[in-house]
C-alpha positions in Angstrom: -27.2 15.0 13.3 -25.7 16.2 9.9 -27.6 17.1 7.0 -28.0 14.4 4.5 -26.2 15.4 1.2 -25.8 12.3 -1.0 -22.4 12.0 -2.9 -20.6 9.6 -5.2 -16.8 9.1 -4.6 -14.6 7.4 -7.1 -11.3 6.0 -6.7 -9.2 3.2 -8.4 -7.3 0.3 -7.1 -4.6 -1.8 -8.7 -6.4 -5.2 -8.0 -9.8 -6.4 -7.2 -8.4 -7.6 -3.9 -7.4 -4.2 -3.0 -10.6 -2.7 -4.1 -12.6 -5.0 -2.1 -10.5 -4.5 0.9 -11.4 -0.8 0.6 -15.0 -1.5 0.0 -15.4 -3.9 2.6 -13.8 -1.4 5.3 -16.2 1.3 4.2 -19.3 -0.7 4.3 -18.2 -2.3 7.9 -17.9 1.2 9.1 -21.2 2.5 7.7 -19.3 5.1 5.6 -20.9 3.7 2.2 -24.4 2.1 1.2 -23.2 0.6 -1.8 -19.6 -0.1 -3.5 -19.4 -1.0 -7.3 -16.4 -2.3 -9.0 -15.5 -1.8 -12.7 -12.4 -3.1 -14.8 -11.1 -0.2 -16.6 -8.1 0.6 -18.7 -6.2 4.0 -17.5 -3.6 6.0 -19.5 -2.0 8.6 -17.4 1.3 10.5 -16.7 3.1 9.7 -13.7 6.5 11.0 -12.9 7.0 12.4 -16.5 6.2 9.0 -18.1 3.0 8.1 -20.0 1.7 4.8 -18.2 -1.0 2.4 -19.2 -2.6 0.0 -16.6 -5.5 -2.2 -15.9 -7.2 -1.0 -12.9 -10.4 -1.5 -10.9 -12.6 1.6 -10.6 -14.5 1.9 -7.2 -17.7 3.9 -7.1 -18.8 4.6 -3.6 -22.3 5.7 -2.7 -22.2 7.8 0.6 -23.1 11.1 2.3 -21.0 14.3 2.1 -20.3 14.4 5.8 -18.5 11.1 5.6 -15.9 12.4 2.9 -13.0 12.8 5.3 -13.5 9.5 6.8 -14.0 7.8 3.5 -10.7 9.4 2.3 -8.8 8.2 5.5 -10.1 4.6 5.1 -9.1 4.6 1.3 -5.6 6.0 2.1 -5.3 3.4 4.9 -5.7 0.5 2.5 -4.4 1.8 -0.7 -1.0 0.9 -2.6 -0.8 4.1 -4.7 1.3 7.0 -3.7 -1.3 9.4 -5.0 -4.7 7.8 -5.6 -7.4 9.4 -7.4 -10.2 10.3 -4.9 -12.9 12.6 -6.4 -16.1 13.4 -4.8 -19.3 14.4 -6.9 -22.6 15.8 -5.6 -25.8 14.0 -6.3 -28.5 16.6 -7.2 -31.3 14.2 -7.8 -32.2 10.7 -7.4 -35.1 8.3 -6.9 -36.4 9.3 -3.5 -36.7 5.7 -2.2 -33.0 4.9 -3.2 -31.9 8.1 -1.5 -33.9 7.3 1.7 -32.2 3.8 1.7 -28.8 5.2 1.1 -29.4 7.8 4.0 -30.3 4.8 6.3 -27.4 2.7 5.5 -24.9 5.4 6.2 -26.4 6.0 9.7 -28.1 9.4 9.0 
């Protein structure tokens, strides 16, 4: 069994419906313990133009060993050509929460 290393993966989606499709797929595959959705406004450069869009930030609580499967699932359900997918390690957390997270992702 892989060593449990908790991480937070963030991505964005164009709509809440798309975000929830991604989140549900991750939860059903036990690739995430919790998904959070936030309305955000993003300014960015795409193909040489400054763009401004309303988006949904998706915050995914999972384990490092699931990163590739999480990435593959996001890409399978995503409408963007080049979505943000960023993984950040969790160095500390409430022990009871981390035990719950570990159990939810099948480790």
